C-alpha positions, -999 to +999 in steps of 0.1 A: -404+402-248-430+375-260-443+349-239-427+323-262-393+336-257-396+340-219-408+303-215-440+315-201-464+296-224-494+286-206-511+254-218-549+250-219-557+227-189-590+212-180-591+207-140-619+188-128-612+200-091-613+182-059-632+149-059-667+146-041-658+112-030-623+097-021-592+119-021-568+098-044-538+116-056-543+140-085-540+126-120-523+144-148-535+131-185-514+138-213-525+130-249-504+121-279-489+133-310-519+151-331-546+143-305-561+166-275-573+164-241-606+151-251-587+117-260-592+110-222-630+117-220-641+082-218-619+076-185-633+105-168-664+092-154-645+064-137-617+088-125-632+121-114-652+106-083-620+098-066-593+121-081-588+154-090-579+153-128-560+176-149-561+173-187-539+195-208-537+203-244-502+203-257-488+231-273-502+234-308-529+209-301-566+213-290-572+246-274-536+254-267-520+278-293-490+268-316-460+282-300-435+266-321-406+269-296-427+250-271-434+220-293-411+193-278-417+168-249-391+187-228-407+222-232-440+210-226-429+191-195-415+224-185-447+245-190-467+218-174-443+218-144-447+255-141-484+254-143-484+227-114-465+246-093-485+279-098-517+258-090-503+240-058-512+210-074-489+175-069-473+154-067-492+138-094-497+104-109-487+115-144-502+095-173-490+098-209-500+084-242-473+082-269-458+117-274-475+123-240-455+093-226-423+113-237-438+146-219-447+130-185-412+110-183-395+144-190-416+158-162-406+130-137-369+130-148-366+168-146-391+179-121-391+147-099-409+165-069-440+171-089-444+133-100-457+104-074-457+077-103-459+073-139-484+056-162-467+052-198-494+041-224-475+030-257-449+056-249-431+070-279-396+060-269-373+033-272-372+033-309-350+006-324-325+006-353-352-002-377-373+027-366-345+052-366-337+040-402-372+050-412-375+084-395-355+105-421-377+095-450-409+098-428-400+131-418-396+142-455-430+126-464-447+146-436-429+178-449-439+169-484-474+155-480-484+175-445-516+160-429-522+138-454-491+117-443-501+123-408-536+108-414-520+079-429-501+073-398-535+075-378-548+048-401-521+023-396-519+026-360-553+012-354-562-026-362-589-041-383-608-049-351-605-014-336-638+004-328-644+030-358-652+061-335-619+066-321-600+060-356-624+085-374-620+112-347-582+110-349-582+112-386-602+143-382-581+159-356-548+150-376-563+163-408-568+198-388-533+199-375-506+224-385-480+205-404-452+225-389-462+216-353-462+180-362-430+183-378-413+201-349-426+176-323-413+146-341-378+161-345-377+170-308-389+132-300-364+113-322-336+135-340-330+166-321-297+165-300-313+160-269-341+137-281-347+104-262-372+086-286-344+062-296-322+036-282-296+039-266-306+075-257-341+062-242-322+038-220-298+065-207-328+089-200-351+063-186-323+051-158-330+089-144-366+081-135-369+074-097-405+068-093-424+037-098-436+033-135-466+013-148-461+008-186-488-003-209-481-014-244-499-032-274-466-043-286-447-074-272-413-062-282-419-028-267-432-045-235-402-069-235-378-042-240-393-018-213-388-043-186-353-041-189-355-002-181-374+000-148-360+016-118-382+008-091-390-027-077-427-016-077-428-009-113-444-031-138-453-038-175-486-048-187-492-057-226-525-060-242-535-081-271-557-071-298-556-035-296-537-007-317-516+022-307-546+042-293-552+015-266-566+039-241-593+048-263-601+013-272-602+001-237-608+031-216-627+013-187-598-010-184-573+016-183-591+037-158-592+005-136-554+002-139-549+037-131-572+037-102-553+006-088-519+023-097-528+054-081-522+038-047-485+029-056-458+055-045 
């Protein structure tokens, strides 16, 4: 039986190993839709002296193969849970951007013993009625136009003041993606029967989180909404102004400092 059918998919994971300095909890850094593990490279110099850092490529991204049956947040979380258990690593501080925010949330909800706390960076959940209304047409455009539509998504996700380097890098990454992988993830994130990207499914799913959560948003509306979902008194929401959706790459030093501080919680 092929590995994909068995659920034995193994993602590519960069593991920095135990730190030479202090022994903070291990960190799992999960990238977003159409990105790869290199998204987190600017943060590593600040994190690796004190933490073991684990940086996967999600299925169909970077150096992980495109196993289409694994292209969903819950499947990716299961694969990461299997890898963490086999590696003897955990519990981790699980950090996820966008799609990665869904993945680490599923990891915390469905494999709670592996997650010490969460950091959700512009997480791709909590979509409102307006977003739900746009999704069918967006999926149709992605199916029709392929990566050209996805590159347009990247361009819209940055602000006029965003640094050009991350935007150009993500345009290149998105242009090289398999459109079927992109479609599968968006379907699984928002439109599949078990999707939790849209309210009220998000609210029901987030109520199952039992660990402290740090949510970092660029959107004031998303930040205000997420404050209503937090399960633990230690949880908090941070909102940054003047950044786009890829805020971890626009302000890597600031996010690394937040993660280092947050790693003491839990």
